[in-house]
N, C-alpha and C positions, 0 to 999 in steps of 0.2 A: 906151881902157879901162885901168883900173888892175888890176894883178895882186896886189892886197893879199889876204892870207890872212884870210878872215872869222873864223877861229878864234884869231887872235893876241890878241884882247882877253879871251879866257876865262881864268879863274884855275884852271888844271888843275894839281894837285900832281904832283910827280915820280913818286910812287908812289900811284896812285889806290886801290889795295887796302888801304893803311894805315888809311883810315877804316873800311873793312869789318872789319878786325881789331879795331879799337877797339869797334865796335858789337856784335860777337859775344861779347866778354868781358863777364861780369857781375861787377862789382866789389862788394866788401863794404866798407862804411864803418861804423865803430863807434867809440864813445868808451870809453876805458879810464882808470881812476884809477890813478895811479902813487904813488910815495913822496911823502909830505907833502901828499897830496890833490891833486897836480897832475894835470891831465887831458891826455890824448893822443888824437888822432884817428888811428885805424889804418885804412889802405886796403890791402886784400888782394884777391887773385884775378887777378893778372896772369898770363895764360897764354902769351903770346908774348914774344919778346925786344924788347918795347917799350922805348923809352929812358926807363926809370923815373927815372933821375937828372934828366933834363931836365924831366919832369913834376913831380917833387918840387920842383925849383928854381922852376918857374912858380907852383906852388901857394903856396910859402913867400913868394914875392915879392908875390903877389896878396893874401895874408892878412897880410903884415907880421909874420911869426912865424918861429920856427926849426923845425927838423925834421931827419929823417935817413932814409936808406934802409937797411933791414936785412932779410936773408932774403927778398928779392923782395916786400917790402911797404914802404909809405911810412908814416912816423910824423910827425905834425904836432903841435907843441906847442900846447896850449890847447883850449878848447871851441869848435871851429869846424865841427862835423859838418854842420850845415845848409848852410853856405856852401861847404864842400868838395864836397858832393853837387851843388850848383848849378854849381860850376866844372868838375867832371868831366863833367857833362851838356853844358855849353857846348863842351867839347873833344871831344865825340862818344862818350864812354864810356857804357855802360849800367850803371846803379847799382841794386843791389838795393833793394827797397822797405824803408822803415824800419818 
């Protein structure tokens, strides 16, 4: 008989409650016009000490655009609101209806 652990193949995260934290937050995503008519997507509503910097980096990479983190919110350059909503949902966040 083999003494293999049947749970070895499961993909269990180090902190299984982190997904729950994401799902209970309701983020607000909106587009704002800035100087010279440039558009910015603003993501607000982070309640926990989620790693906003890593999320911002992931979003910027996925969209191929720039952005920043200011005052517990993420600002993404360009008109990417629809795609940002999709990416946030894929990562387990609850996004307010448009």
